[in-house]
C-alpha positions as CSV (number, residue, x, y, z in Angstrom):
1,M,3.4,31.7,11.8
2,P,5.7,28.9,10.6
3,Y,4.3,26.6,13.3
4,E,0.8,27.0,11.9
5,Q,1.9,26.2,8.3
6,D,3.9,23.1,9.1
7,D,1.0,21.2,10.5
8,P,-1.2,21.1,7.4
9,R,1.8,20.4,5.2
10,D,2.7,17.4,7.3
11,F,-0.9,16.2,7.3
12,L,-1.2,16.5,3.5
13,K,2.2,14.9,3.0
14,R,1.0,11.9,5.0
15,I,-2.2,11.7,3.0
16,G,-0.3,11.9,-0.3
17,W,2.2,9.1,0.7
18,T,-0.6,6.9,1.9
19,I,-2.7,7.3,-1.3
20,S,0.4,7.0,-3.5
21,L,1.7,3.8,-1.9
22,G,-1.8,2.2,-1.8
23,F,-2.3,3.0,-5.5
24,L,1.1,1.7,-6.4
25,W,0.5,-1.5,-4.6
26,L,-2.9,-1.9,-6.1
27,M,-1.8,-1.3,-9.7
28,S,1.3,-3.4,-9.5
29,T,-0.4,-6.3,-7.9
30,F,-3.3,-6.3,-10.3
31,A,-1.1,-5.8,-13.3
32,I,1.2,-8.7,-12.4
33,G,-1.8,-10.9,-11.5
34,M,-3.9,-10.2,-14.6
35,Y,-1.0,-10.1,-17.1
36,N,0.3,-13.5,-16.0
37,D,-3.2,-15.1,-15.4
38,L,-2.4,-15.5,-11.7
39,M,-5.3,-13.5,-10.3
40,V,-8.1,-15.9,-11.3
41,P,-7.2,-19.5,-11.6
42,V,-8.7,-20.8,-14.8
43,K,-7.6,-24.5,-15.0
44,G,-7.2,-25.1,-11.3
45,I,-4.9,-23.7,-8.7
46,H,-1.2,-24.1,-9.5
47,L,2.0,-23.4,-7.5
48,A,2.3,-20.0,-9.3
49,N,-1.1,-18.9,-8.1
50,I,-0.2,-19.9,-4.5
51,I,3.1,-17.9,-4.7
52,F,1.3,-14.9,-6.2
53,Y,-1.3,-14.9,-3.4
54,C,1.3,-15.3,-0.7
55,W,3.2,-12.4,-2.2
56,M,0.0,-10.3,-2.5
57,I,-0.8,-10.9,1.2
58,G,2.8,-10.3,2.3
59,S,3.1,-7.1,0.4
60,L,-0.3,-5.9,1.7
61,I,0.9,-6.6,5.3
62,A,4.1,-4.6,4.5
63,L,1.9,-1.8,3.0
64,V,-0.2,-1.6,6.2
65,W,2.9,-1.6,8.3
66,V,4.4,1.3,6.4
67,N,1.2,3.2,6.6
68,I,1.1,2.7,10.4
69,R,4.7,4.0,10.6
70,I,3.7,7.0,8.6
71,W,0.7,7.9,10.8
72,K,2.3,6.9,14.1
73,K,4.0,10.2,14.6
74,K,1.9,12.6,16.7
75,F,0.7,15.9,15.5
76,P,2.0,19.0,17.4
77,H,-1.5,20.2,18.2
78,G,-2.5,17.3,20.4
């Protein structure tokens, strides 16, 4: 019996971590970008906008890498 219950828990834990990390990345990126007027350049593109977009792309790549690491582990059933 314990073998049958560990598989759904592991699956739900992976789903929870993936959704939580994605939501955290989304909210922090948009909050920083909108609060500091970095998301939409109003008076042209400045160095701060470029740094923000580089950070946003780099952190998105890191988020995808972490999610790949989370889901890379095989499930016991196959």
